[in-house]
C-alpha positions as CSV (number, residue, x, y, z in Angstrom):
1,X,-57.1,-4.5,-44.4
2,X,-56.1,-2.5,-41.3
3,X,-56.6,-3.6,-37.7
4,X,-56.8,-2.1,-34.3
5,X,-56.0,-4.0,-31.1
6,X,-58.6,-3.3,-28.4
7,X,-57.4,-3.9,-24.8
8,X,-60.0,-4.0,-22.1
9,X,-59.1,-4.1,-18.4
10,X,-62.3,-5.2,-16.7
11,X,-63.5,-6.8,-13.4
12,X,-63.8,-10.5,-14.0
13,X,-67.5,-10.5,-13.3
14,X,-68.0,-8.3,-16.4
15,X,-65.7,-10.2,-18.8
16,X,-68.5,-12.3,-20.4
17,X,-70.6,-9.2,-20.9
18,X,-67.7,-7.4,-22.7
19,X,-67.1,-10.4,-24.9
20,X,-70.7,-10.8,-25.8
21,X,-71.1,-7.1,-26.6
22,X,-67.9,-7.0,-28.7
23,X,-69.1,-10.0,-30.8
24,X,-72.5,-8.4,-31.3
25,X,-70.7,-5.4,-32.6
26,X,-68.5,-7.3,-35.1
27,X,-65.5,-8.7,-33.3
28,X,-64.6,-12.1,-34.5
29,X,-62.7,-13.4,-31.4
30,X,-60.8,-12.5,-28.3
31,X,-58.1,-13.6,-26.0
32,X,-58.7,-13.3,-22.2
33,X,-55.9,-13.1,-19.7
34,X,-57.2,-13.9,-16.3
35,X,-56.2,-12.7,-12.8
36,X,-54.6,-9.4,-13.7
37,X,-54.1,-6.8,-11.0
38,X,-54.3,-3.1,-11.4
39,X,-54.3,0.1,-9.4
40,X,-56.0,3.4,-10.2
41,X,-55.9,6.7,-8.5
42,X,-56.5,5.1,-5.1
43,X,-54.1,2.6,-3.8
44,X,-55.3,-1.0,-3.2
45,X,-56.5,-1.8,0.2
46,X,-54.7,-4.5,2.0
47,X,-55.3,-6.7,5.0
48,X,-52.2,-8.3,6.5
49,X,-50.5,-7.9,3.2
50,X,-53.3,-9.4,1.1
51,X,-54.9,-7.3,-1.6
52,X,-58.7,-6.8,-1.1
53,X,-59.3,-5.7,-4.7
54,X,-61.4,-7.8,-7.1
55,X,-59.5,-9.7,-9.8
56,X,-59.5,-8.3,-13.3
57,X,-59.2,-9.8,-16.7
58,X,-57.5,-8.4,-19.7
59,X,-59.4,-8.9,-23.0
60,X,-57.5,-8.5,-26.3
61,X,-59.4,-8.2,-29.5
62,X,-58.0,-7.7,-33.0
63,X,-60.7,-5.9,-35.0
64,X,-61.1,-4.2,-38.3
65,X,-60.4,-0.4,-37.9
66,X,-63.7,0.7,-39.3
67,X,-65.6,-0.9,-36.4
68,X,-63.1,-0.5,-33.6
69,X,-64.4,2.8,-32.2
70,X,-68.0,1.5,-32.3
71,X,-66.9,-1.6,-30.3
72,X,-64.9,0.5,-27.9
73,X,-67.9,2.8,-27.2
74,X,-70.4,-0.1,-26.7
75,X,-68.0,-1.9,-24.3
76,X,-67.6,1.3,-22.3
77,X,-71.4,1.6,-22.0
78,X,-72.2,-2.0,-20.9
79,X,-69.3,-2.2,-18.5
80,X,-70.2,1.3,-17.1
81,X,-66.6,2.5,-17.3
82,X,-67.4,6.2,-17.4
83,X,-70.0,6.2,-14.6
84,X,-68.3,4.2,-11.9
85,X,-64.6,4.9,-11.2
86,X,-62.5,1.8,-10.9
87,X,-64.6,-0.5,-13.0
88,X,-62.1,-0.7,-15.8
89,X,-60.7,0.9,-19.0
90,X,-60.6,0.1,-22.7
91,X,-58.1,1.4,-25.2
92,X,-57.3,0.8,-28.8
93,X,-53.9,0.6,-30.5
94,X,-53.0,0.7,-34.2
95,X,-51.7,-2.6,-35.5
96,X,-49.0,-2.3,-38.1
97,X,-49.1,-6.0,-39.2
98,X,-50.9,-9.2,-38.2
99,X,-50.2,-12.8,-39.0
100,X,-52.6,-15.7,-38.6
101,X,-55.8,-13.8,-39.2
102,X,-56.5,-14.6,-42.9
103,X,-59.6,-16.6,-42.1
104,X,-61.0,-13.4,-40.3
105,X,-60.0,-11.2,-43.2
106,X,-62.0,-13.3,-45.7
107,X,-65.1,-13.0,-43.4
108,X,-64.6,-9.3,-42.9
109,X,-64.2,-8.6,-46.6
110,X,-67.5,-10.4,-47.3
111,X,-69.3,-8.4,-44.5
112,X,-67.9,-5.1,-45.8
113,X,-68.9,-5.9,-49.4
114,X,-72.4,-6.8,-48.2
115,X,-72.6,-3.5,-46.3
116,X,-71.6,-1.5,-49.3
């Protein structure tokens, strides 16, 4: 079984929406890293040295490669990434190997067999 790692950089008020959407699309779990900070084309505004940008979360999901693009596209839609600049980004990376996911592999195998 081959996996992709989906990384989502999103405003913290949309994290739960991203997680719920990913689960509905087939993701089995996620890791959320809170309070990340990023900067896009425009520099962050500051006030006496304090950044005025909203905090972001980083969501990491290890998903089966056949559903990764579908999940990525659905996340982009619900989080409004393509319509509002600065709302976040999502990317996927090939995973060469993964340890500790055998319980997910069994569930995914059953789901794939049922779909076929």
